C-alpha positions, 0 to 999 in steps of 0.5 A: 555223404551217403550215395543216394539210393536211386543211384544204386550201390558200388561193387565190393568184395567177391563181386569186385574181384570178379569184375577185376578178372574180366578182360574188359575191365581196365583202368577201373572201367569196363571197355568196349572192344572198339574205343568209342566216346559216349559223349558228343561228336564234334561241335555241340553248338548246332545240337544246342540250336536243334534242342532249343529251336527245332519244331520237331514233335518229340512227344505225341500230342495224346497218350499212345493207345495200349491193349490188355494182353492178359486174355491172350497170355492165359492161352499157351502160344501155338508156335512156342514163340510169342512176344509182347512189347510193353514199351521201350525195351520192356518185352514179355517173351514166351519161349517154349513155355518159359516166360522172360521179361526184359529190361522192366521199366514200369515207373512213370519216368526214366530218371533218378527223380520222381518230379523231372525227367523223361515221362511216359508217352503211354501207360503200361499195358499192365501193372507189374503185379498183373504180369503172369508168373515169370521164370526169369527177368533179364536186365541188360545194363544200369541206365534209368530207362532199363533199370528202374528202382520202382520196378525193382522194389516190386520185383524184390517182393517176388522170388523170380531169378534175375540175369544181368550184366556183370556188376549190376547185381550190386544195385539189385542187392542194395535194393533188397533183392537176394544175392541168390536170385542174381546171376551176373554174366560177362560177355561169353558167359551163359546160364540156364533157367528151366531149359532156356539158355541165356548167353551174354554177347557183346554190345557197344555202349556204356553204363552208369547211374551217377556222376562218378560211376561211368562204366563201373558196371557192364552192359551186354546184348543177349542170345536166348535159346531153347531146343526149338527157338533162338532170339536176340535182344540187343539191349543198348548198342551201337553198330559193331562188327561183333554182330557178325560174330554173333550170327556166325557163332549161334546160327539162325535166329527166329526173332531179333530185337534191336534198339532203334530210338534215342539216336543222333549222329553226334551221340557217338557210336552208342545207339543204332538208329534205324539205318544201323539197326538194319545193318546190324540185322544183316550182319546177324544174318537172320531173324524177323526184326522187332524194333524196340527202344522207341515210342515210350520216352523222349530221350532224343531230338528226333520226332517220337515216331521217326524211328518207325517211319524211317524203318517203314520206308527202309524195310519196304524198299529192302524187303526186310521181315519186320514186325511192329506190334501195338503196345500190349499186343502179344504176337507170334512172329512166324504168323505175322506177314507184314508190319503194322503202322499203328503209330500213324493213327495217333493224331 
């Protein structure tokens, strides 16, 4: 039976040889530095009870408000670093004239199915075809809330280069994106696009789009550098000591984007959550903190706004520099003095 198109394609040939040469690829799968189980920890029965009987408000009662960023995008950034959160882990980064889009998901659902699966809490602030001219697209790994087939079909119509994790290129080529546009990185690898250096760095997670391809593609976090600015994008990750190494290797960061949603203590060590995100920030050692991976899809058992509320209390207590831009609001982090608790306005 043919593999359904939405599940993507498997690597073969030269791509498979490169995968096999990775020090992280053993026994037919990519490995984390520390062995972790992506499944549940402990007895699953309490979790089932929480799923069926909890009164936690996992979705907002109304669509979340979004702003139109296009008027601001028409003007160059004053500081050289501007970021627009478009929802979940999708951000438009402007670094000294280079425009980079992370984990673009413009589809209605984070799911292989158009009729079922987590649905958006809000419309996208812009359609894909309303984005400004892009210099590069960054894709951290192949999970549905980070790699969206509908969006990739739109991206295939363009000539924008794509940087992604080792093995993910097979999906992209299967969906009509030219091999020449795709750069795949293993941890420690770097590439340059118009003066922007993109380096794949460790993350503690897993991959796969179907039942038979667990960890056959890689996952990564990324450091993005120009001559003037340096930012960190976590992708999906649990807490790992490798964050200390990243901070020591690269030095001072201007902006650190860390995932904070879709977490649960029984889900192993593959997502940070608010408390561990702050630990990760401390380990990295510098940078204004921008929480991502929340507020767009119902992917967990916590309240939809719990990550933001928990962080609001923690950062005030610990004097952590954090920005929480409204969906679609371009901001220049060095000019934002405090976070905006906009989610409290949603009734």
